[in-house]
VOBA-1610 file (N, C-alpha, C; in pm, whole numbers, padded with zeros to 5 digits, always signed):
BEGIN
Met+10722+08482+09907Met+10844+08438+09842Met+10961+08479+09930Ala+11061+08397+09932Ala+11177+08422+10017Ala+11255+08544+09970Leu+11302+08619+10066Leu+11386+08735+10041Leu+11521+08685+09992Lys+11574+08744+09885Lys+11703+08704+09830Lys+11803+08816+09849His+11930+08781+09845His+12038+08879+09859His+12124+08876+09734Ala+12154+08994+09680Ala+12232+09004+09557Ala+12359+09083+09580Asn+12452+09068+09487Asn+12573+09149+09483Asn+12602+09180+09336Asp+12715+09243+09309Asp+12747+09281+09171Asp+12746+09161+09076Glu+12790+09046+09125Glu+12799+08928+09039Glu+12665+08859+09017Thr+12577+08862+09115Thr+12452+08785+09105Thr+12331+08869+09069Phe+12347+09001+09063Phe+12232+09090+09045Phe+12149+09057+08922Glu+12211+09047+08807Glu+12136+09025+08683Glu+12051+08898+08690Ser+12102+08793+08753Ser+12027+08667+08761Ser+11907+08677+08855Met+11903+08780+08939Met+11791+08799+09032Met+11671+08867+08966Leu+11692+08926+08850Leu+11584+08996+08781Leu+11504+08896+08699Thr+11426+08818+08769Thr+11346+08715+08705Thr+11222+08775+08641Ser+11142+08691+08582Ser+11019+08740+08521Ser+10923+08788+08629Gly+10834+08875+08589Gly+10739+08931+08684Gly+10796+09054+08751Leu+10737+09088+08864Leu+10776+09207+08939Leu+10886+09175+09040Thr+10993+09253+09037Thr+11104+09238+09130Thr+11134+09373+09193Leu+11140+09377+09326Leu+11179+09498+09399Leu+11317+09475+09458Val+11407+09571+09437Val+11543+09561+09489Val+11567+09674+09587Asp+11599+09640+09711Asp+11628+09735+09817Asp+11779+09755+09826Phe+11826+09874+09789Phe+11968+09908+09804Phe+11985+09970+09942Trp+12076+09914+10021Trp+12090+09954+10161Trp+12236+09940+10205Ala+12264+09984+10329Ala+12395+09966+10390Ala+12377+09948+10540Ala+12468+09874+10600Ala+12461+09844+10743Ala+12473+09970+10829Trp+12544+10072+10780Trp+12566+10194+10857Trp+12451+10294+10844Cys+12351+10263+10763Cys+12242+10356+10732Cys+12123+10334+10826Gly+12095+10433+10912Gly+11984+10421+11007Gly+11849+10399+10943Pro+11808+10480+10844Pro+11681+10457+10778Pro+11674+10320+10709Cys+11788+10272+10660Cys+11792+10138+10599Cys+11760+10030+10704Gln+11814+10050+10824Gln+11789+09953+10931Gln+11641+09953+10970Met+11576+10068+10961Met+11434+10077+10992Met+11349+10016+10880Phe+11392+10034+10754Phe+11316+09986+10640Phe+11331+09835+10619Gly+11445+09780+10657Gly+11472+09637+10635Gly+11360+09545+10683Pro+11316+09557+10808Pro+11208+09470+10857Pro+11076+09492+10783Ile+11049+09614+10741Ile+10926+09644+10665Ile+10933+09572+10530Phe+11046+09584+10462Phe+11065+09519+10332Phe+11048+09367+10347Glu+11107+09311+10452Glu+11098+09167+10475Glu+10954+09124+10507Asp+10885+09199+10592Asp+10746+09165+10626Asp+10656+09168+10503Val+10670+09270+10420Val+10588+09280+10300Val+10623+09167+10203Ser+10749+09125+10200Ser+10788+09016+10111Ser+10714+08886+10147Glu+10682+08869+10273Glu+10612+08749+10317Glu+10464+08751+10277Ser+10406+08869+10261Ser+10265+08877+10226Ser+10242+08893+10075Glu+10346+08923+09999Glu+10335+08942+09854Glu+10409+08828+09784Ser+10351+08710+09784Ser+10420+08592+09735Ser+10445+08592+09584Asp+10376+08678+09510Asp+10394+08682+09365Asp+10495+08788+09321Val+10565+08849+09416Val+10666+08951+09388Val+10801+08900+09437Asn+10906+08926+09360Asn+11042+08891+09401Asn+11101+09007+09480Phe+11156+08978+09596Phe+11217+09080+09683Phe+11366+09049+09695Val+11448+09149+09662Val+11593+09133+09663Val+11655+09246+09745Lys+11751+09211+09829Lys+11829+09309+09906Lys+11968+09318+09844Phe+12017+09441+09829Phe+12150+09464+09772Phe+12225+09556+09867Glu+12324+09501+09937Glu+12401+09582+10031Glu+12513+09655+09956Ile+12511+09787+09969Ile+12614+09870+09906Ile+12734+09869+09999Asp+12846+09821+09948Asp+12970+09824+10025Asp+13087+09834+09928Asp+13208+09824+09979Asp+13327+09843+09895Asp+13337+09743+09781Thr+13279+09624+09797Thr+13290+09522+09694Thr+13172+09523+09597Asn+13069+09601+09626Asn+12949+09604+09543Asn+12921+09747+09497Arg+12999+09796+09404Arg+12984+09934+09358Arg+12934+09944+09214Arg+12953+09839+09135Arg+12920+09846+08991Arg+12771+09864+08968Ile+12688+09784+09030Ile+12543+09790+09008Ile+12484+09921+09061Pro+12516+09964+09184Pro+12464+10093+09229Pro+12505+10208+09136Ala+12627+10206+09084Ala+12671+10310+08992Ala+12592+10303+08861Lys+12567+10182+08814Lys+12492+10163+08689Lys+12353+10227+08697Phe+12290+10216+08814Phe+12154+10269+08831Phe+12150+10405+08899Gly+12266+10466+08922Gly+12271+10601+08977Gly+12222+10611+09120Ile+12246+10508+09200Ile+12204+10510+09340Ile+12293+10607+09416Arg+12233+10714+09467Arg+12307+10817+09540Arg+12257+10832+09683Ser+12137+10785+09711Ser+12080+10791+09845Ser+12020+10655+09878Ile+12028+10619+10004Ile+11969+10493+10047Ile+11886+10517+10173Pro+11786+10436+10196Pro+11745+10324+10112Pro+11684+10371+09981Ser+11711+10296+09877Ser+11648+10316+09746Ser+11591+10183+09702Val+11469+10184+09651Val+11406+10062+09602Val+11379+10081+09454Leu+11432+09989+09373Leu+11409+09989+09230Leu+11309+09879+09196Ala+11213+09912+09113Ala+11111+09817+09070Ala+11138+09776+08926Phe+11151+09646+08903Phe+11173+09590+08771Phe+11055+09502+08734Lys+11014+09510+08607Lys+10912+09419+08554Lys+10975+09344+08439Asp+10980+09212+08453Asp+11042+09126+08352Asp+11183+09173+08318Gly+11258+09214+08421Gly+11396+09255+08406Gly+11418+09399+08361Glu+11312+09473+08335Glu+11323+09611+08289Glu+11289+09707+08402Leu+11376+09806+08426Leu+11353+09905+08530Leu+11228+09986+08498Lys+11133+09991+08593Lys+11009+10064+08575Lys+11002+10191+08658Glu+11051+10183+08783Glu+11039+10297+08873Glu+11137+10282+08989Ala+11171+10394+09051Ala+11259+10394+09168Ala+11204+10489+09273Arg+11221+10450+09397Arg+11182+10537+09509Arg+11295+10538+09610Thr+11319+10655+09665Thr+11425+10672+09763Thr+11366+10718+09894Gly+11421+10664+10003Gly+11378+10704+10136Gly+11298+10596+10206Leu+11277+10619+10332Leu+11206+10525+10417Leu+11058+10522+10381Met+11005+10402+10360Met+10861+10383+10335Met+10803+10300+10448Asp+10678+10329+10485Asp+10611+10243+10581Asp+10543+10128+10506Thr+10487+10034+10580Thr+10424+09916+10520Thr+10313+09954+10424Glu+10228+10046+10464Glu+10115+10087+10381Glu+10162+10148+10249Thr+10262+10233+10254Thr+10314+10298+10133Thr+10376+10195+10039Leu+10456+10104+10093Leu+10519+10001+10011Leu+10414+09910+09949Thr+10316+09869+10026Thr+10210+09782+09976Thr+10129+09850+09866Gln+10098+09977+09885Gln+10023+10052+09784Gln+10104+10066+09655Trp+10232+10093+09668Trp+10318+10104+09551Trp+10320+09973+09473Ile+10329+09861+09544Ile+10329+09730+09479Ile+10198+09710+09402Lys+10086+09747+09461Lys+09957+09735+09391Lys+09957+09817+09263Glu+10012+09938+09268Glu+10020+10024+09150Glu+10109+09964+09043Leu+10221+09906+09085Leu+10314+09845+08991Leu+10254+09723+08923Lys+10173+09648+08995Lys+10112+09528+08938Lys+10017+09559+08825Val+09949+09672+08832Val+09851+09707+08728Val+09909+09793+08616Ser+10030+09841+08635Ser+10089+09928+08531Ser+10158+09846+08423
//
């Protein structure tokens, strides 16, 4: 499934049915730059999961504040629009893929 990009105005509409992972990141964040390609690669192999990127910047502060995002990269997992779990920090492909498998069965 194609990687989507959200902001404060479009975020709610991105939480579609099924499993959605949202990567909160910033251009100035080194670990975010390392995680970005991993998130994108996994999005191509997990076609039944929605992958959304949310760049934290001066114009997009409401949603990160709502979910208490204090460190990035942070990935929030939603199932049918409901927050299920959050993970902070750089993940490798294997860790992200395993987490997705766990989320699918929970």
